[in-house]
C-alpha positions in Angstrom: 90.3 111.2 66.4 93.5 109.9 64.8 96.1 111.8 67.0 98.1 109.9 69.6 101.3 110.9 71.2 104.2 109.8 69.0 107.9 109.1 69.4 110.5 110.7 67.1 109.9 108.7 63.9 111.7 109.5 60.7 109.7 111.4 58.0 110.0 111.3 54.3 108.1 113.9 52.2 107.9 113.1 48.6 106.5 115.7 46.1 106.2 115.6 42.4 105.6 118.7 40.0 102.4 119.0 38.2 100.9 115.6 38.9 97.2 115.7 38.9 95.0 113.7 41.4 93.7 110.9 39.0 97.1 109.4 38.2 97.2 106.5 40.6 96.1 103.0 39.7 94.8 102.3 43.2 92.6 105.4 43.0 90.8 104.0 40.0 93.0 105.0 36.9 93.9 101.5 35.5 95.5 103.0 32.4 98.6 104.1 34.5 101.2 102.0 36.2 102.0 103.0 39.8 102.8 100.0 41.8 104.6 102.0 44.6 102.1 104.7 44.9 99.5 101.8 45.0 101.4 100.4 47.9 101.3 103.7 49.7 97.5 103.7 49.2 97.4 100.1 50.4 99.5 100.8 53.6 98.3 104.3 54.2 95.5 106.8 53.9 94.5 108.4 50.6 93.0 111.9 51.0 90.8 112.0 48.1 89.8 115.7 48.2 93.2 117.5 48.5 93.8 120.7 46.7 96.5 123.2 45.9 95.1 126.5 47.0 97.3 128.3 44.5 98.2 125.9 41.8 101.6 127.2 40.6 105.1 126.1 41.6 106.5 128.9 43.7 103.3 129.8 45.8 102.5 126.1 46.4 106.0 125.4 47.7 105.9 128.5 50.0 102.6 127.1 51.4 104.2 123.7 52.1 107.1 125.4 53.9 105.1 127.8 55.9 101.6 126.2 56.5 99.9 129.5 55.2 97.5 129.7 52.3 98.9 131.6 49.3 96.4 134.4 49.8 97.6 134.8 53.4 101.5 134.5 52.7 101.1 137.0 49.9 102.4 135.2 46.8 99.7 134.1 44.4 101.9 134.3 41.2 105.2 132.7 40.2 107.3 135.6 41.3 110.8 135.4 42.8 111.2 139.1 43.8 108.6 138.5 46.5 109.4 135.4 48.6 107.2 134.7 51.6 109.4 132.0 53.3 112.0 134.5 54.5 111.5 135.7 58.1 108.9 133.0 58.7 108.7 129.8 60.7 109.3 127.0 58.3 108.6 123.2 58.4 112.4 122.3 58.3 113.3 125.0 60.6 110.9 123.7 63.3 112.2 120.1 62.7 115.8 121.2 62.8 115.4 122.9 66.1 113.5 119.8 67.5 116.5 117.5 66.8 115.8 116.2 63.3 118.6 115.9 60.7 116.9 117.8 57.8 117.8 117.4 54.1 116.2 118.6 50.8 116.9 116.9 47.5 115.6 118.0 44.1 113.4 120.9 43.1 112.9 123.5 45.8 112.2 126.6 43.6 113.3 128.9 46.5 114.6 132.5 46.2 117.5 132.9 46.5 118.0 129.2 45.1 120.5 128.2 47.8 118.8 129.7 50.8 118.2 126.8 53.1 115.3 128.3 55.0 115.7 125.9 57.9 117.2 122.8 56.1 120.6 121.7 57.3 121.5 120.9 53.7 120.0 121.0 50.3 120.9 119.4 46.9 119.0 121.3 44.2 118.5 121.0 40.5 121.5 123.1 39.8 123.7 120.5 41.5 122.3 117.9 39.1 123.5 119.9 36.2 126.9 120.6 37.8 127.1 116.8 38.2 126.1 116.1 34.6 128.8 118.5 33.4 131.5 116.7 35.5 130.6 113.2 34.3 130.1 114.2 30.7 127.0 112.2 30.2 124.5 112.7 27.3 123.0 116.1 27.9 119.5 116.5 29.3 117.1 118.8 27.6 118.9 118.4 24.4 115.7 117.6 22.7 114.9 121.3 22.4 111.3 121.0 23.8 110.6 123.8 26.3 109.5 123.6 29.9 106.0 124.7 29.2 105.6 123.0 25.9 103.5 119.7 26.0 104.5 117.9 22.7 105.8 114.5 23.7 109.5 113.7 23.3 111.9 111.1 24.5 114.5 112.0 27.1 117.9 113.0 25.6 120.0 111.4 28.4 120.3 108.0 29.5 117.8 106.8 32.2 120.5 106.2 34.8 121.6 109.8 34.3 118.1 111.3 34.4 117.0 113.9 36.8 114.5 111.5 38.3 117.1 108.9 38.9 119.5 111.5 40.3 116.9 112.8 42.8 116.5 109.2 44.2 120.2 108.3 44.0 121.0 111.5 46.2 118.0 110.6 48.6 119.4 107.2 49.0 122.9 108.5 49.7 121.6 110.7 52.4 119.8 107.8 54.2 123.0 105.7 53.9 125.2 108.4 55.4 122.9 110.1 57.8 123.5 110.8 61.6 122.2 107.7 63.1 121.8 109.5 66.5 118.9 111.7 65.2 115.7 111.1 63.4 115.7 112.5 59.8 113.3 114.6 57.7 114.0 114.1 54.0 112.1 116.1 51.4 112.5 114.2 48.1 111.2 116.6 45.4 110.9 115.4 41.8 110.7 117.9 39.1 108.5 115.7 36.9 105.9 115.2 35.5 106.3 119.0 34.8 106.8 119.7 31.0 108.6 118.8 29.0 107.0 115.3 29.0 110.2 113.5 28.1 110.2 110.0 29.6 113.1 107.5 29.0 112.4 105.4 26.0 112.2 102.2 28.2 109.2 103.6 30.0 107.7 105.0 27.0 107.7 101.7 25.4 105.8 100.1 28.3 102.7 102.3 27.3 103.0 101.2 23.7 99.6 99.2 23.7 97.8 100.8 26.6 94.8 102.9 25.6 94.7 106.4 27.1 91.6 108.0 28.6 90.2 110.9 26.6 90.2 114.4 28.2 87.0 115.6 29.8 84.8 118.0 27.7 82.4 120.3 29.5 79.3 121.8 28.0 80.7 125.2 28.8 84.4 125.0 27.4 83.6 125.8 23.8 81.4 128.7 24.6 82.1 132.2 25.7 82.0 130.9 29.3 85.3 129.1 28.6 87.3 132.1 27.3 88.3 133.3 30.7 90.0 130.1 31.5 92.2 129.8 28.5 94.9 132.4 29.3 97.5 129.9 30.6 96.9 127.6 27.6 97.4 130.3 25.2 100.4 131.9 26.9 102.2 128.6 27.9 101.7 125.9 25.3 99.1 126.5 22.6 97.6 123.1 23.5 94.2 124.3 22.3 95.5 123.3 18.8 96.1 119.6 19.7 94.0 116.9 18.1 92.5 113.9 19.8 95.2 111.6 18.6 97.9 114.1 19.8 96.4 114.2 23.2 96.6 110.5 23.5 100.4 110.6 22.7 100.7 113.5 25.3 99.0 111.6 28.0 101.1 108.6 27.3 104.3 110.7 27.8 102.8 112.2 30.9 101.9 108.9 32.4 105.3 107.5 31.4 107.0 110.3 33.5 104.9 109.5 36.5 105.8 105.7 36.1 109.4 106.6 35.8 109.1 108.4 39.2 107.1 105.5 40.7 109.7 102.8 39.6 112.3 104.9 41.0 110.5 105.3 44.3 110.8 101.5 44.4 114.5 101.8 44.8 114.1 104.3 47.6 111.6 102.3 49.5 113.8 99.2 49.0 116.8 100.9 50.6 114.6 102.2 53.5 113.6 98.6 54.1 117.1 97.2 53.9 118.5 99.8 56.3 115.7 99.1 58.8 114.0 102.4 58.4 110.7 101.5 56.8 109.2 100.4 60.0 109.8 103.8 61.7 109.4 106.2 58.9 106.2 108.3 58.0 105.9 108.7 54.2 103.8 111.7 52.9 103.3 111.9 49.1 101.7 114.9 47.3 102.2 117.3 44.4 102.4 121.1 44.1 99.5 121.3 41.7 98.0 119.4 38.8 97.9 119.6 35.1 94.7 120.1 32.9 96.0 117.6 30.3 93.5 118.6 27.7 90.4 118.8 29.9 88.0 121.3 28.4 90.6 122.1 25.8 92.9 123.4 28.4 96.5 122.6 29.5 98.9 123.5 32.3 97.8 124.9 35.7 97.0 128.2 37.6 93.2 127.7 37.9 90.8 125.8 40.2 89.3 123.3 37.8 89.9 119.7 39.1 92.8 118.8 36.7 94.9 121.8 37.8 94.1 122.1 41.5 93.1 118.7 42.8 96.2 116.8 43.8 97.1 113.3 45.2 97.9 113.2 49.0 99.0 109.9 50.6 100.2 109.3 54.1 101.7 106.0 55.2 102.3 105.6 58.9 105.2 103.7 60.3 104.7 100.0 60.5 106.6 99.3 63.8 105.0 97.2 66.4 104.3 100.3 68.5 102.5 102.0 65.6 100.6 98.9 64.4 97.8 99.1 67.0 97.3 102.8 66.4 97.1 102.8 62.7 96.0 99.2 61.4 92.4 100.2 61.2 93.3 103.2 59.0 95.5 101.4 56.5 94.2 101.1 53.0 91.4 103.7 53.7 90.3 106.9 52.0 89.5 110.2 53.8 87.0 112.5 52.1 87.7 115.6 54.1 88.7 118.9 52.3 92.4 119.0 52.6 95.1 121.3 51.1 98.9 121.9 51.0 98.7 124.2 54.0 97.9 121.1 55.9 101.4 119.4 55.3 103.3 121.4 57.8 101.0 120.8 60.8 100.5 117.1 59.8 104.3 116.5 59.5 104.9 118.2 62.8 102.2 116.0 64.3 104.0 112.9 62.8 107.2 114.2 64.5 105.5 114.5 67.8 106.3 118.2 67.9 102.9 119.8 67.2 102.2 123.2 65.7 100.5 124.8 68.6 101.5 128.5 68.9 102.6 128.8 65.2 100.9 131.3 63.0 99.6 128.9 60.4 96.4 128.2 58.3 96.8 124.4 57.9 95.2 121.7 60.0 96.8 118.4 61.0 95.3 115.6 59.0 96.1 113.3 62.0 93.5 115.1 64.0 89.7 115.0 63.5 89.5 118.6 62.1 87.1 119.1 59.3 87.0 122.3 57.3 83.7 123.3 55.5 85.2 125.6 53.1 88.4 126.0 51.1 89.4 129.2 49.3 91.6 129.5 46.4 93.4 132.5 44.8 95.8 132.3 41.9 96.8 135.0 39.4 93.2 136.2 38.2 91.4 133.1 39.4 89.4 132.6 42.6 87.3 129.7 43.9 85.3 128.7 46.9 85.2 125.0 47.4 82.8 123.2 49.8 82.0 119.5 50.2 79.5 119.5 47.5 80.1 122.6 45.4 82.7 124.8 43.7 82.3 128.3 42.5 85.0 129.8 40.1 85.4 133.6 39.5 87.8 135.2 37.0 88.8 138.7 37.2 89.3 138.8 33.4 85.8 139.3 31.9 84.2 138.5 35.4 83.9 134.8 34.3 81.9 132.4 36.5 81.6 128.7 36.8 79.5 126.7 39.1 79.7 122.9 39.6 77.8 120.5 41.9 80.9 118.3 42.5 79.1 115.4 44.2 77.1 114.8 41.0 79.5 116.2 38.6 83.2 115.5 39.6 84.6 116.2 36.2 83.0 119.6 36.1 81.1 118.9 32.8 77.8 120.9 33.5 78.3 124.5 34.2 75.3 125.6 36.4 76.1 129.2 36.8 73.4 130.5 34.5 70.8 128.0 35.5 67.8 129.6 37.3 67.2 126.7 39.6 70.7 127.1 41.0 70.8 130.9 41.3 70.3 130.8 45.1 73.3 128.5 45.5 75.4 130.6 43.2 74.3 133.8 45.2 75.4 132.2 48.4 78.8 131.0 47.2 79.5 134.3 45.4 78.7 136.1 48.6 81.0 133.9 50.5 83.8 134.6 48.1 83.1 138.3 48.1 83.3 138.5 51.9 86.5 136.5 51.8 88.1 138.8 49.3 86.7 142.0 51.0 88.5 141.0 54.2 91.7 141.1 52.2 90.9 144.5 50.7 91.2 142.8 47.3 90.7 145.1 44.3 88.2 142.6 42.8 85.6 143.7 45.4 84.1 147.2 44.9 81.1 148.4 47.0 80.6 145.0 48.2 80.4 143.3 44.8 82.8 141.1 42.7 83.9 143.1 39.6 85.8 142.7 36.4 89.4 143.9 36.7 90.3 143.5 33.0 88.9 142.4 29.7 89.6 138.9 28.3 92.5 139.3 25.8 92.2 137.6 22.5 94.2 134.4 21.7 96.4 136.4 19.2 97.4 139.0 21.8 98.3 136.5 24.4 100.2 134.2 22.1 102.3 137.2 20.8 103.7 137.4 24.2 103.9 133.6 25.2 106.5 132.0 27.3 107.2 128.3 26.3 109.7 127.8 28.9 112.7 127.8 26.6 115.8 126.8 28.5 118.9 124.9 27.7 121.3 123.0 30.0 123.8 125.9 29.9 121.5 127.8 32.2 121.5 125.5 35.3 119.0 127.2 37.5 116.9 125.5 40.1 113.8 125.9 37.9 115.1 123.6 35.2 113.3 120.3 34.6 
């Protein structure tokens, strides 16, 4: 059992947007450069089976803020007319009431955009664009590539004026000017590597001679079984048209965006050390969801395949003398428990010594010895049940099914849903998902059976109503990259 009573340490929550789980060198991907995420792995705990239970921006952030699964807080699509944070207990709200100075910097994606929901102060992406207008720097997003389009492009603004650098600069400014009589909770929220994949040229050049791993290609993805999972690819980016060489360039740009974040984190960590806060600060790193990045011919997010829903999750304990004895045997280790974004709230409250007893939440503190056997996922038309060894997918469009034995097939290459020898396993998992959805009175369950709610549309029908995320800098909302 990891939990021990703790003093009021500082807490730094770092999130990226659309970063898949296998993008850290210390976790085994030696094609990517991530020295500071590697450092978090070396000095902390890497949770190697962490999932976003609704892999879309707004629902995932609502889960982080409330500790509730998306299917429980009621937002399983990117909608701003329904926002489940309002009138609920929030992570920063509890910490503010407990004496923490609370600050958010970067992409929040709240509705309304400037509703603090428990934070004492927020600096959001709209503030970055206001700042850029004032200083008259080279305009960001002037390359014209949309915020769902995946074609690689170089940043149109100087690196020191990039939104990634601004997010770190404003985070450092808070640490330098904070109220020294209170511990702090800082959420540093990067908008990268969400498309457009537009790294600064300096970081792009670093990857010039580094070979990129090829996307995974399952035995099911070119068959009818794959049709149900192509909707987001068709509507957001048309990435099913990319060639092998183009995917290599896209992955290079995506990795470069992550490396840019990582190198910028080096400045934040250095300033924490210089100001004497590294020894008494918990650091938690994760992402709201992943990115398919060409796996199985797919791109973007919204489903429960590994690339889209499996996210990095790292926790580095404080390194003070008081904490060393408690955590030294855990540093540099991996934890194989099923974890999810709902666990962030109770874990951080545990880090703060506040605790989450009495709160209406779904998450479990990862500092305790809890172990969940099953994780449910719901996002748009996609559902999943995930166990330690298995994952069953169901899509309401066309009643699509996938079944994978994850311990032997972690890349989900071999769909077992139609294999007679695994029919009992599929029946059991499907029954579990059916009962879970029946308890929510979900329309996908009728007479105790999962059913198709709509036909699979054709690629032509979907592309005719696609949304490529076309924004310009003249619309400075909090969703801008």
